[in-house]
N, C-alpha and C positions, 0 to 999 in steps of 0.2 A: 266488122266484116266488110269486105270489099265487093266489087262487082264480079260475081262468079269467083273463079279462083285467083283473081288479080288483086292488086292493092288499090285499084282505082275506086274512088268512093261511089257509092250508089247515088243515082240522081234523086233529088228531093224537091219538093215544092217549097217555095218561100212566099210568104204573104207580107205585103207592104201596104201601109195606109198613110195617107197624108191628110191631116185635118186642117181646119181653118187657122190662119195665123192669129195670134193674140194681139189685140189692139193695145198699144202702149203709148200712143201719142199723148194721151191725157195725163200720163204719169211723168212727162218730161220735167226735169228739175226736182223730182222727188225721190231720186235714187238713194238718198241717205235715210229715208224714212223706212225703218225696218218693218213696220206694220204694212205699209203699202207693198213693199217687196215681197213679204210673206204671203199676202193675199194674191199677188200675181203668181207666185210659185204654186199656191194651192189651186188656182184656176187652171194653170197649165197641167198640173198633176191630174186633176179631174178629167180634163180633155184627153190626156194620154191614156188614162185608164179606160175611158169610154171607147176610144179607138181600138185598144187592145181587145176589149170585150167584143166589139163588132167583128174584128178579125178572127177571134177564136170561134165565134158563132158561124162565121162564113166557112172557116176551115172544117168545122164539124159537119156542115151541110154539103161540102164539096165532094162530089162523087168520086173524083179521081185523086184521092188523098195520097196514094202511092203509085209509082210508075212500075208496072210489071215488065219484066224483060221477056215474058212469054209472048209468042206471036199474037195471041188474042189481045193481050194488054197493049201491045204496040199499035195494033189496028184501032183499038178503041181510042187511044191517045191521039193518033194521027187523024182520025175522022172528025174529032171534035176540036175545032180550032181554039187556041187559047183565047180567053176573054180578058181584055185589059180592064182593070178596075180603076176608073178615072175620077169618079165622083163619090161623094159621101153617100149618095143615094144607093150605090151598089152594095153597101154594107148593111143595109137595113133588113 
């Protein structure tokens, strides 16, 4: 379904998160060690899953999950300025 009777897509909120980078300097020269590579993969997978969990919790608590095209909805959206999530602290 589009925006009203048009084919324009309805506006949606998107949630993005950026975690800390994985330290890999201590692994230099061990690229061929499958056990080390697998452990790094597992570490990254855990971090990504935690970040997704934080974003899902944030989305559930977000009051403005949908944008209404009704005048009251637009007023509510325009009165509350968007808040940029810039640190991990914002997702706790």
